[in-house]
C-alpha positions in Angstrom: -154.5 117.6 -3.3 -153.5 114.0 -3.9 -151.4 111.8 -1.5 -148.1 112.8 -3.1 -149.0 116.5 -2.8 -149.9 116.0 0.8 -146.6 114.3 1.6 -144.6 117.1 -0.1 -146.6 119.8 1.7 -146.0 118.1 5.0 -142.2 118.4 4.4 -142.2 122.2 4.1 -139.6 123.7 6.3 -137.9 120.4 7.1 -134.4 119.5 6.1 -134.2 118.6 2.4 -132.5 115.5 1.1 -131.7 116.8 -2.4 -130.9 113.6 -4.2 -134.0 111.8 -2.7 -136.1 114.8 -3.6 -135.0 114.9 -7.2 -135.5 111.2 -7.7 -139.0 111.3 -6.1 -140.0 114.4 -8.0 -139.0 112.9 -11.4 -141.0 109.8 -10.5 -143.9 111.9 -9.4 -143.8 113.9 -12.7 -143.7 110.7 -14.8 -146.6 109.3 -12.8 -148.6 112.4 -13.3 -147.8 113.2 -16.9 -147.1 109.7 -18.4 -146.4 110.1 -22.1 -148.4 113.4 -22.4 -146.9 116.8 -23.4 -146.1 119.7 -21.0 -145.8 123.3 -21.8 -143.8 125.4 -19.4 -143.8 129.2 -19.1 -140.1 130.0 -18.4 -139.1 133.3 -17.0 -135.4 132.7 -16.9 -135.3 133.0 -13.1 -134.1 130.3 -10.7 -137.5 128.8 -10.0 -138.6 128.2 -13.6 -135.1 127.1 -14.6 -135.0 124.4 -12.0 -138.6 123.4 -12.9 -137.6 123.2 -16.6 -134.6 120.9 -15.9 -136.6 118.6 -13.6 -139.3 118.3 -16.2 -136.7 117.7 -19.0 -135.1 114.9 -17.0 -138.5 113.4 -16.4 -140.2 113.6 -19.8 -137.5 114.8 -22.3 -138.8 115.9 -25.7 -142.4 116.0 -24.3 -141.5 119.3 -22.7 -141.7 122.6 -24.5 -140.6 125.8 -22.8 -141.8 129.2 -23.8 -139.6 132.1 -22.8 -141.4 135.5 -23.2 -139.0 138.4 -23.3 -141.3 141.2 -22.1 -138.7 143.9 -22.4 -138.2 144.1 -18.6 -135.3 141.6 -18.4 -131.8 142.4 -17.0 -128.9 143.3 -19.3 -128.1 140.3 -21.7 -130.4 138.0 -19.7 -132.4 136.7 -22.7 -129.2 135.6 -24.5 -128.0 133.8 -21.4 -131.2 131.9 -21.0 -131.1 130.6 -24.6 -127.4 129.7 -24.3 -127.8 127.6 -21.1 -131.1 125.8 -21.6 -131.2 125.4 -25.4 -127.5 125.0 -25.8 -126.3 123.1 -22.7 -129.4 121.0 -21.8 -130.9 120.7 -25.3 -134.3 121.7 -24.0 -136.9 122.6 -26.6 -137.1 126.4 -26.0 -139.1 128.9 -27.9 -138.2 132.6 -27.3 -140.7 135.3 -28.0 -139.7 139.0 -28.3 -142.7 140.9 -27.0 -141.2 144.1 -25.6 -143.3 146.5 -27.7 -146.5 144.6 -26.9 -145.9 144.8 -23.2 -144.9 148.4 -23.1 -147.9 149.4 -25.2 -150.1 147.5 -22.8 -148.6 149.1 -19.7 -148.7 152.6 -21.1 -150.1 155.1 -18.6 -150.2 152.6 -15.7 -148.5 153.9 -12.5 -150.2 152.0 -9.7 -147.8 149.2 -8.5 -150.4 146.4 -8.2 -152.2 147.3 -11.4 -148.8 147.3 -13.1 -148.0 143.8 -11.8 -151.4 142.6 -12.9 -151.0 144.2 -16.3 -147.7 142.5 -16.9 -148.9 139.2 -15.5 -152.1 139.4 -17.5 -150.3 140.2 -20.8 -147.8 137.4 -20.1 -150.7 135.0 -19.9 -152.2 136.4 -23.2 -148.8 136.1 -25.0 -148.3 132.6 -23.6 -151.9 131.7 -24.6 -151.3 132.8 -28.2 -148.2 130.7 -28.4 -150.0 127.8 -26.7 -152.7 127.9 -29.3 -150.2 127.8 -32.1 -148.3 124.9 -30.5 -151.4 122.9 -30.0 -152.1 123.2 -33.7 -148.6 122.0 -34.6 -147.9 119.4 -31.8 -151.4 118.2 -31.0 -152.9 118.2 -27.6 -150.7 119.6 -24.8 -152.4 118.4 -21.6 -150.2 119.8 -18.9 -149.0 123.3 -17.9 -145.7 123.5 -16.0 -145.0 126.4 -13.6 -142.1 127.4 -11.4 -144.2 128.3 -8.4 -142.4 128.1 -5.0 -143.7 128.1 -1.5 -143.2 131.9 -0.8 -145.3 132.6 -3.9 -148.2 130.7 -2.5 -147.9 132.5 0.9 -147.6 136.0 -0.6 -150.5 135.5 -3.1 -152.9 134.9 -0.2 -153.6 131.2 -1.0 -154.8 129.0 1.7 -156.1 131.7 4.0 -152.8 133.7 4.0 -153.1 137.5 3.7 -152.2 138.6 0.2 -149.1 140.8 0.0 -148.7 141.0 -3.8 -149.9 139.3 -7.0 -147.6 136.7 -8.7 -147.7 136.3 -12.4 -147.8 132.5 -12.1 -150.9 132.5 -9.9 -153.6 133.1 -12.3 -155.9 131.7 -15.1 -155.6 131.1 -18.8 -158.3 131.6 -21.3 -161.0 128.9 -21.3 -160.2 127.8 -24.9 -156.7 126.6 -23.9 -157.3 125.2 -20.5 -154.9 122.4 -19.5 -156.0 119.2 -17.8 -153.4 119.6 -15.1 -150.7 121.7 -13.5 -147.2 120.4 -12.9 -145.4 122.4 -10.2 -142.4 120.4 -9.0 -140.9 123.0 -6.7 -144.1 124.5 -5.2 -143.3 123.3 -1.7 -139.7 124.5 -1.6 -138.1 127.7 -0.3 -135.7 129.6 -2.5 -132.5 128.2 -0.8 -133.9 124.7 -1.4 -134.6 125.4 -5.0 -131.0 126.5 -5.5 -129.7 123.2 -3.9 -131.8 121.2 -6.3 -130.6 123.3 -9.2 -127.0 122.7 -8.4 -127.5 119.0 -8.0 -129.2 119.0 -11.5 -126.1 120.5 -13.1 -127.4 123.9 -13.8 -124.4 126.3 -14.0 -123.7 128.4 -10.9 -124.2 131.7 -12.8 -127.8 130.6 -13.5 -128.8 128.7 -10.4 -127.1 131.1 -8.0 -128.4 134.2 -9.8 -130.6 136.4 -7.8 -134.3 135.9 -7.6 -136.1 137.8 -10.3 -139.8 138.7 -10.2 -142.1 137.6 -13.0 -142.7 141.2 -14.1 -139.0 141.7 -14.1 -137.6 145.2 -14.0 -141.2 146.5 -14.2 -141.4 146.4 -10.4 -138.0 148.1 -10.0 -138.9 150.9 -12.5 -141.3 153.1 -10.5 -144.2 154.8 -12.2 -145.1 154.4 -15.9 -142.9 152.0 -17.9 -140.9 153.4 -20.8 -138.1 151.9 -22.8 -135.9 154.9 -21.9 -136.4 154.3 -18.1 -135.9 150.6 -18.4 -132.7 150.9 -20.5 -131.3 153.4 -17.9 -132.2 150.9 -15.1 -130.6 148.0 -17.0 -127.3 149.8 -17.2 -127.3 151.0 -13.6 -128.3 147.5 -12.3 -125.5 145.9 -14.3 -122.9 148.2 -12.9 -124.0 147.5 -9.3 -124.1 143.7 -9.8 -120.8 143.7 -11.7 -119.0 145.8 -9.0 -120.4 143.5 -6.3 -119.0 140.5 -8.0 -115.6 142.1 -8.7 -115.3 143.2 -5.0 -116.2 139.7 -3.8 -119.3 141.0 -2.1 -121.9 139.1 -4.1 -121.8 136.1 -1.8 -122.8 138.3 1.2 -126.3 139.1 -0.2 -129.0 136.9 -1.6 -130.5 139.8 -3.6 -129.0 143.1 -4.7 -130.2 145.3 -7.5 -130.9 148.9 -8.6 -134.3 150.7 -8.8 -135.3 153.6 -11.0 -137.2 155.7 -8.5 -138.8 157.9 -11.2 -137.6 160.9 -9.2 -135.5 163.5 -11.0 -133.0 165.7 -9.3 -130.6 168.5 -10.2 -127.0 167.5 -10.8 -123.8 168.7 -12.5 -121.9 167.0 -15.4 -119.1 168.6 -17.3 -119.7 171.8 -15.6 -123.3 172.0 -16.7 -126.6 171.7 -14.9 -128.4 168.3 -15.4 -131.8 167.0 -14.4 -131.6 163.3 -14.2 -133.1 160.2 -12.5 -132.4 159.1 -9.0 -131.3 155.4 -8.8 -131.6 153.5 -5.5 -129.5 150.5 -4.6 -130.7 147.6 -2.4 -128.9 144.6 -1.0 -130.6 142.1 1.4 -129.6 138.9 3.2 -132.2 136.2 3.7 -132.6 132.4 3.5 -136.3 131.9 2.8 -137.2 135.4 1.4 -140.1 135.7 3.9 -138.0 138.1 6.0 -134.8 139.9 4.9 -132.1 141.9 6.6 -129.8 144.6 5.2 -126.3 143.7 4.1 -123.7 146.0 5.6 -121.7 146.9 2.5 -118.5 148.9 2.8 -119.3 152.6 2.7 -116.4 153.4 0.4 -117.5 150.7 -2.0 -121.0 152.2 -2.2 -119.7 155.7 -2.8 -117.5 154.4 -5.6 -120.5 152.5 -7.2 -122.8 155.5 -6.8 -120.2 157.7 -8.6 -119.7 155.2 -11.4 -123.5 154.9 -12.0 -124.0 158.7 -11.8 -121.2 159.4 -14.3 -121.5 156.4 -16.7 -125.2 156.0 -17.1 -126.8 158.7 -19.3 -129.9 160.2 -17.6 -128.8 159.5 -14.0 -127.2 162.0 -11.7 -127.9 160.8 -8.2 -127.7 157.5 -6.3 -129.2 156.6 -2.9 -129.0 153.5 -0.7 -132.1 151.7 0.6 -131.4 150.3 4.1 -134.9 149.2 5.1 -135.3 145.5 6.2 -138.3 143.3 5.3 -140.6 143.9 7.2 -141.6 146.8 7.3 -140.5 147.1 3.6 -140.8 144.4 1.0 -137.7 143.3 -0.9 -139.0 144.7 -4.1 -140.1 148.4 -4.3 -143.4 147.5 -6.1 
């Protein structure tokens, strides 16, 4: 850890001066990278998005972002990422459609941690394949950019902390494409601080204020083995919940709200006939730093209406339940 890293680490938890932070971080990136190239693995979430814009402002065309669509994204999310970062900011963004590759790799895996590691490992392999091709075309790319934030470090067991879960951006690349250095401009920020930086950088609210999204995406909200059918069902249910929260003006009450495909099937009735469909769970939590989280008290009538809409509109679903467990003892994600 160099002196700049030590100074940033010492500021964890203290009040953030956003403008000063952005200026200092851009200077730190330029000092670290110089005129060298950086490759960033972009997930489309808040953290990697803010990281991408910081890097772009610091080094411009020397940044290349790779967005791997692993088939576990939310509804229309891949299109939105391309529109904002390639369209609005002019960032050099390469989008890879790897849904089949990821689902084939995860076939038969049901253990939550093995699933996370499978998705994370395959993400690294896909990214490595792209990196090899880019190095042939662009020449040497010396730095790897990552959107790691401070809770990632804590939960991954780094620095003596007890590991809670694996993170896709805490891992290693194949030896033949090792980078000379890592650039992680938001690694000592909490989620609320990352959002403040993103707003100041001019990232649209619909992107910077979007909910945190895990690296493995819907894979950790789709319990059991991953299939396209289960993921498509979850995408539709999740969209309905998030859309109804926004329409009702309740989206500002929760920092994270989403649906889970529980992989449990139950008996139901549709059009006077017996059905056997999936049970969808809904979860909404309030938190500032995402280390602890409380439950958002949503209006009961609202939840009943959302449950009915999901159960009647989403093919393959006939029951909806509400998760009201805080963190701890639960985690925010189900897997």
